[in-house]
C-alpha positions as a printed Julia matrix, in Angstrom:
54×3 Matrix{Float64}:
 -11.77   -2.74  -4.67
 -12.51    0.92  -5.36
 -10.32    3.22  -7.51
  -8.42    4.66  -4.53
  -7.44    1.22  -3.33
  -6.4     0.36  -6.8
  -4.28    3.53  -6.96
  -2.72    2.57  -3.61
  -2.0    -0.85  -4.8
  -0.34    0.37  -7.82
   1.9     2.82  -5.75
   2.98    0.03  -3.46
   3.72   -2.15  -6.36
   5.72    0.59  -8.11
   7.56    1.23  -4.82
   8.48   -2.46  -4.65
   9.61   -2.59  -8.34
  11.82    0.62  -7.66
  13.25   -1.09  -4.46
  11.95    1.75  -2.27
  10.13   -1.09  -0.39
  12.34   -4.03   0.24
  11.94   -7.58   1.46
  11.67   -7.89   5.21
  11.14   -4.25   5.5
   8.56   -3.24   8.26
   5.64   -1.52   6.56
   3.82    0.86   8.8
   0.42    2.0    7.52
   0.64    5.33   8.8
   4.05    6.02   6.97
   2.83    4.4    3.7
  -0.3     6.67   3.8
   1.85    9.71   4.46
   4.16    8.97   1.59
   1.16    8.28  -0.83
  -0.98   11.16   0.45
  -3.84    9.14   1.48
  -5.43    8.16   4.81
  -4.03    5.2    6.83
  -7.5     3.65   6.73
  -7.22    3.54   2.93
  -3.99    1.71   3.09
  -5.35   -0.64   5.66
  -8.41   -1.37   3.3
  -6.15   -2.01   0.41
  -3.93   -4.37   2.49
  -6.95   -6.17   3.81
  -8.52   -6.68   0.31
  -5.15   -8.03  -0.95
  -4.52  -10.43   1.91
  -7.83  -11.96   1.33
  -7.43  -12.29  -2.43
  -3.62  -13.26  -2.56
């Protein structure tokens, strides 16, 4: 995982801790990317890596 993906991972984790992302909430890559100021492709790569290594 590169530094951008690590940063996205940390932002998603923080959003979960702060309850901005809640259980059963539909997560749309485009919306996450917009809120984190990154490309949707970066969010997709981060999610893909985490699913493979969960």
